[in-house]
C-alpha positions as CSV (number, residue, x, y, z in Angstrom):
1,M,11.2,10.1,-18.2
2,K,11.2,10.4,-14.4
3,V,9.7,7.8,-12.1
4,V,7.5,9.1,-9.3
5,Q,6.6,6.7,-6.5
6,I,3.3,7.4,-4.9
7,V,3.2,5.0,-2.0
8,F,1.1,4.3,1.1
9,S,3.2,1.9,3.2
10,P,2.7,2.3,7.0
11,T,4.8,-0.8,7.9
12,G,7.2,-0.9,5.0
13,G,6.0,-3.9,3.0
14,T,4.4,-2.0,0.2
15,G,7.3,0.4,0.1
16,K,9.7,-2.6,-0.5
17,V,7.7,-3.8,-3.4
18,A,7.6,-0.3,-4.9
19,E,11.4,0.0,-4.5
20,I,12.1,-3.3,-6.3
21,I,10.0,-2.2,-9.2
22,T,11.4,1.3,-9.4
23,K,15.0,0.1,-9.2
24,A,14.3,-2.4,-12.0
25,L,13.1,0.4,-14.2
26,G,16.5,2.1,-13.9
27,K,15.1,5.7,-14.1
28,P,15.5,8.7,-11.8
29,A,12.9,8.6,-9.1
30,A,11.0,10.9,-6.7
31,K,8.7,9.9,-3.9
32,I,5.3,11.0,-2.6
33,D,4.4,9.5,0.8
34,L,0.7,9.1,1.1
35,S,1.1,8.2,4.8
36,D,2.4,11.7,5.6
37,A,-0.5,13.5,7.3
38,E,1.3,16.9,7.0
39,T,1.5,16.9,3.2
40,D,-1.0,19.0,1.2
41,F,-1.6,16.6,-1.7
42,S,-3.8,19.0,-3.6
43,L,-0.6,21.0,-4.4
44,L,1.0,18.1,-6.2
45,R,1.0,17.8,-10.0
46,L,3.0,15.4,-12.1
47,A,4.6,16.1,-15.4
48,T,2.9,14.6,-18.4
49,D,6.0,12.6,-19.3
50,D,6.5,11.2,-15.8
51,L,5.9,7.5,-15.0
52,A,4.1,7.0,-11.7
53,I,4.3,3.8,-9.6
54,I,1.2,4.0,-7.4
55,A,1.6,1.3,-4.6
56,I,-1.1,0.7,-2.0
57,P,-1.7,-2.2,0.5
58,S,-5.0,-4.1,0.4
59,Y,-7.0,-3.6,3.6
60,G,-9.8,-6.2,3.7
61,G,-10.0,-6.3,-0.1
62,R,-10.2,-2.5,-0.5
63,V,-7.9,0.5,-0.9
64,P,-7.5,2.1,2.5
65,A,-9.9,5.0,2.6
66,L,-7.2,7.4,3.9
67,A,-4.9,6.5,1.0
68,A,-7.8,6.9,-1.5
69,E,-8.7,10.3,-0.2
70,R,-5.1,11.5,-0.5
71,L,-4.4,10.0,-3.9
72,T,-7.4,11.6,-5.5
73,K,-6.1,15.1,-4.5
74,I,-3.0,14.6,-6.7
75,N,-3.2,15.8,-10.3
76,G,-1.8,13.1,-12.5
77,N,-1.8,15.4,-15.5
78,H,-2.2,12.5,-17.9
79,A,1.1,10.9,-16.7
80,Q,1.4,7.1,-17.4
81,C,1.2,5.0,-14.3
82,V,1.6,1.4,-13.0
83,I,-0.8,0.6,-10.2
84,V,0.5,-1.9,-7.5
85,C,-1.7,-3.7,-5.0
86,V,0.2,-5.4,-2.1
87,Y,-1.4,-7.9,0.1
88,G,-0.5,-10.4,2.9
89,N,-1.1,-13.6,1.0
90,R,-4.9,-13.9,1.6
91,A,-6.7,-12.1,-1.3
92,Y,-6.9,-8.6,-2.7
93,E,-10.5,-8.9,-3.9
94,D,-11.6,-5.4,-5.3
95,T,-8.4,-3.5,-4.3
96,L,-6.7,-3.5,-7.8
97,L,-9.9,-2.5,-9.6
98,E,-10.6,0.3,-7.1
99,L,-7.1,1.6,-7.3
100,K,-7.4,1.7,-11.1
101,D,-10.6,3.7,-10.8
102,L,-9.0,6.1,-8.4
103,A,-5.9,6.6,-10.5
104,E,-8.0,7.4,-13.6
105,Q,-10.1,9.7,-11.5
106,S,-6.9,11.5,-10.6
107,N,-6.1,12.0,-14.3
108,F,-3.4,9.2,-14.6
109,K,-3.2,6.9,-17.6
110,V,-3.0,3.3,-16.2
111,I,-0.7,1.2,-18.5
112,A,-0.2,-1.8,-16.2
113,A,-1.3,-3.3,-12.9
114,I,0.5,-5.5,-10.5
115,S,-0.6,-7.5,-7.5
116,A,2.3,-8.4,-5.1
117,I,2.8,-10.2,-1.8
118,A,4.4,-8.8,1.3
119,E,4.5,-10.1,4.9
120,H,1.2,-9.6,6.6
121,S,1.3,-6.4,8.7
122,I,-0.5,-8.0,11.7
123,M,-0.2,-11.8,11.4
124,H,3.5,-12.0,10.6
125,Q,3.4,-15.8,10.2
126,Y,1.7,-15.3,6.8
127,A,4.0,-14.4,3.9
128,T,6.9,-14.1,6.3
129,G,9.9,-12.4,4.8
130,R,8.2,-11.6,1.5
131,P,8.9,-10.0,-0.9
132,D,11.8,-12.5,-1.0
133,Q,14.3,-13.2,-3.8
134,K,11.8,-15.1,-5.9
135,D,9.4,-12.3,-5.6
136,E,12.1,-9.8,-6.5
137,D,13.0,-11.7,-9.7
138,V,9.4,-11.8,-10.8
139,L,8.8,-8.1,-10.0
140,C,11.9,-7.2,-12.0
141,S,10.6,-9.2,-15.0
142,F,7.3,-7.3,-14.7
143,A,9.2,-4.0,-14.7
144,A,11.0,-5.1,-17.9
145,K,7.6,-5.8,-19.6
146,V,6.3,-2.4,-18.6
147,L,9.4,-0.7,-20.1
148,E,9.0,-2.8,-23.2
149,K,5.4,-1.6,-23.5
150,I,6.4,2.1,-23.1
151,E,9.4,1.9,-25.5
152,S,7.3,0.1,-28.1
153,C,4.7,2.9,-27.9
154,N,2.0,0.4,-27.2
155,T,0.5,2.4,-24.4
156,D,-2.6,3.3,-26.5
157,M,-3.6,-0.3,-26.9
158,P,-7.2,-1.3,-25.9
159,E,-7.8,-1.1,-22.1
160,F,-6.9,-4.2,-20.2
161,Q,-9.0,-5.7,-17.4
162,V,-8.1,-6.3,-13.8
163,P,-9.9,-8.5,-11.3
164,G,-12.6,-7.0,-9.0
165,N,-16.2,-6.1,-8.8
166,R,-18.3,-3.0,-8.9
167,P,-19.8,-2.1,-6.5
168,Y,-16.8,-2.8,-4.4
169,R,-17.1,-5.1,-1.4
170,K,-18.1,-3.3,1.8
171,A,-15.1,-1.8,3.6
172,G,-14.4,-3.2,7.0
173,G,-13.6,-1.3,10.1
174,G,-10.1,-1.1,11.6
175,G,-11.0,-3.2,14.6
176,L,-7.5,-3.8,16.1
177,V,-6.4,-0.6,17.8
178,P,-2.9,-0.8,19.3
179,K,-2.5,0.3,22.9
180,A,0.6,1.4,24.9
181,T,2.0,-1.0,27.5
182,D,4.0,-0.2,30.7
183,Q,7.1,0.0,28.5
184,C,5.9,3.3,26.9
185,V,8.2,6.2,27.7
186,S,6.0,8.8,26.0
187,C,8.6,9.7,23.3
188,G,5.9,10.8,21.0
189,L,7.2,9.0,17.8
190,C,3.9,7.2,17.3
191,A,1.9,10.4,17.4
192,E,4.3,12.1,15.0
193,T,4.2,9.4,12.4
194,C,0.6,8.1,12.6
195,P,-0.9,8.4,9.1
196,A,-4.4,8.9,10.5
197,Q,-3.4,11.3,13.3
198,A,-5.1,8.9,15.7
199,I,-2.7,9.4,18.6
200,S,-2.7,12.7,20.4
201,K,0.7,14.1,21.7
202,E,-1.1,15.1,24.8
203,N,-2.3,11.5,25.5
204,I,0.3,9.3,23.9
205,K,-0.9,6.0,25.5
206,C,-4.3,6.0,23.9
207,A,-5.4,6.0,20.3
208,D,-8.7,7.3,18.9
209,S,-10.5,4.2,17.8
210,K,-12.6,6.2,15.4
211,K,-9.5,7.5,13.5
212,C,-7.3,4.5,13.8
213,I,-7.1,2.4,10.6
214,S,-5.2,-0.5,12.2
215,C,-2.2,0.1,9.9
216,M,0.3,-1.0,12.6
217,R,2.8,1.8,12.0
218,C,3.0,2.7,15.7
219,V,3.6,-1.0,16.6
220,V,6.4,-1.3,14.0
221,Q,8.1,2.0,14.8
222,C,8.0,2.1,18.6
223,P,11.6,2.0,19.8
224,Q,10.5,0.4,23.1
225,S,8.2,-2.2,21.4
226,A,5.6,-0.7,23.7
227,R,2.5,-0.7,21.5
228,K,0.5,-3.9,21.1
229,V,-2.8,-5.2,19.8
230,N,-5.0,-7.6,21.6
231,G,-3.3,-10.9,21.3
232,A,-6.5,-13.0,21.6
233,M,-8.1,-11.1,18.8
234,V,-5.0,-11.5,16.6
235,L,-4.9,-15.3,17.3
236,A,-8.6,-15.6,16.4
237,A,-8.1,-13.7,13.2
238,A,-5.0,-15.8,12.3
239,L,-6.9,-19.1,12.8
240,A,-9.8,-17.8,10.7
241,L,-7.4,-16.9,7.8
242,K,-5.1,-19.9,8.1
243,K,-6.6,-21.9,5.2
244,A,-6.7,-18.8,2.9
245,C,-3.2,-17.6,3.8
246,S,-1.2,-20.9,4.0
247,E,-0.6,-21.5,0.3
248,R,2.0,-19.3,-1.3
249,K,0.3,-16.8,-3.7
250,D,2.0,-15.6,-6.8
251,N,2.6,-12.0,-8.0
252,E,0.5,-11.0,-11.0
253,L,0.9,-8.6,-13.9
254,Y,-1.9,-7.2,-16.0
255,I,-0.7,-5.2,-19.0
């Protein structure tokens, strides 16, 4: 059995969670990066005996539309998969259910589902430093239970339920579009790595607000720390979410 990570992780938090789970499984692993705008995902087909770890961040309680579009182009070929929804300690609402539907649409067999916490990609005061050691211990225990299910041949048990509602909640817009400051040296890294191709190499300092998904990759990767979002808007959002985000949420396993 080979493990295949299928991950959308613009700022790295979701990728960290996927790595912890994959390492705990102790199997050879390959990676498919759903944030890579240059990949033709329709050419990708898994082997039936692969185990996929499909890890996606929750954006406003939904799977990011860009990630959903790319995931459904992959042929799962009846491979077993574990779906992982990562969120910034507020709530993931319909994300896990939507991800399960998308994985099944792509011909994967979902055998387990995990919700996990990572540091908020915009408001870093929420879930700061997570996944931490406590999270890692819990995620490793989840991986052990997944392996136990596979090795006991119980993957054909009745379908399990995950939280969420159909129809899914209405997807929100990006809203926070990072802009370049005077520190920008037009190196072009932001344009090269933008998952949504929202930054033109000919006009580095501006992003297309219609394409930007507010994933914050350009902010995190800029070597000059020259891309910023509107501070007042971030502060207002942080205050609105303070009550929901302040209490430490737990990782969850559905199996």
